[in-house]
N, C-alpha and C positions, 0 to 999 in steps of 0.2 A: 324861355318857354314859349311855344308857339301860341299864338292868338287866333281867334276864329278869323278866317278870311272874309273880307267883305264881298268878293267876288263870287261866292258859292251860296246857292239858295237851296231851299228843300225841293223846289220845282226842278233845278238843274240835277240834283241827285236823283230824283225820281226818273228823269229822262235817261240819264246815264245807264240805269239797269234795265231799261224797257225791253231790249231784244237779248238780254243775257239771263243768267239763272235768276237774279232778283225779279225780272219780269215774269219769267215762267212760275215762280212762286207767288206772284201778284204782291210783292212786298210794297209797303208804302211808308215812306219817310213823312213824319208828321210835324216835328218841331226841332228846329235847329238853334241853339244858343251856345254861348261861350262854355267850352268843356262839357258839352252834352248834346246828344241827338236822341229823340224819340221816334219810334216806328210802330207799325202793327201790320198783321197779317190775317185775313179772313181765312179760316180753316175750310179747305175744299177736301173732297174724297181723295184727291190725288196726293194730299199731304199725309194720309194715313198709312200706317204699316198694315201688313196682312192681318194682324190681330184686331184691327179696328180703332186703334188708339194713334194719337199723333206720332208720326215717325220722329225719332231724335234728329235726324238730318234736317227736318223742317225747322226744328227749333234752333239748330245750329246755323242754318242759312239765314235766319232772321237776325241772330245775334251777331254773326261774323260780318253781314252786310251792313248792319246799323253801325257797328264799330269801324268798319272799313270806310264807310261814308263820312263818319265823324273824323276819321283820320284825314281824309281827303280836304275836308273843310278846316282843318287845323294845321296843314302843311306850313312849314316854314317858308318864308319868302325865298324864292329861287329853287326850291325842291320841285321835282317834276311828278312825283308819284310816290307809292309806297307798295310794300308787300308784306303779307302775313308770314311771320317767321315762327310763331308758336300760338297755339290756342289750346284751351281747355274748358271743358263744360262739366258741371255736375248737374245731373237731372234729378229733381225733386218731386215731380208729379206729372200729371198728363191730362189731357182732355180729349174729347172726341168731336167737338163741334164748337162753334162761336168764333171769337176773335182773340188772338193772343197779341201782347204788345210787348215792347222791348224799350229799355231806357239804357243807353251807353254813357258811362262817366269816364272822363280822363282821370287817369292816375298819374301819368308822366308824359309830358309833351316836350321831349328834347330834340336836339338837332339831329340825331341819328336814329332815335327810336321813340316810339309812342307806346304806352301801355294804357288799355282801355278794359274797364270792367263793364258788365251788362247783366241785367236782370230781365228775364223773359217771364211774363205772368199772363194769367187769364184775364182778359180785360174786364169781364163782368164782375168776377169775384175778387179779383186782386191776388188770388192764390199764386205763389211763386212756383214756376214750372222748371226754371233753370238758373243756375248762376254761370257765368261765362267770364273768361278773361283771355285777352290776346295781347301779343306783342307785334307791333308793326315796325319794319325797318324803313326809314325814310330814303327814297331814291333821289339822287342828285344827277345833274348832266354830266357826262362823261367829258373830260377835258382833253 
């Protein structure tokens, strides 16, 4: 089972996404620990769907980025990266403003795959907005 890498920090994870999609969404990784990563996103108008509610893709971006960063921080020694091979989200509610938060929890940290569950919630009320699960394939150097 993979352990939390000592060479990965929240600050590094936030820098990695700065000029990519996580940066566009202004996602912020908050707290990294063994088997978990917490993050948040302040809702902007650009995160809304035309109906005025939070777009499902914004929720998935937060959950998938959080799980992906958690995977990066838990790669086995010698692995070079990972890629998402499956994801699923169940949306339970929505919000129009405020801050949403995410907590990713490792369910399986193997040599070749990792499985992560995440809960996305309204930060103020704690109301669950989505349940998310993804499977990551661990990438190894080519010989």
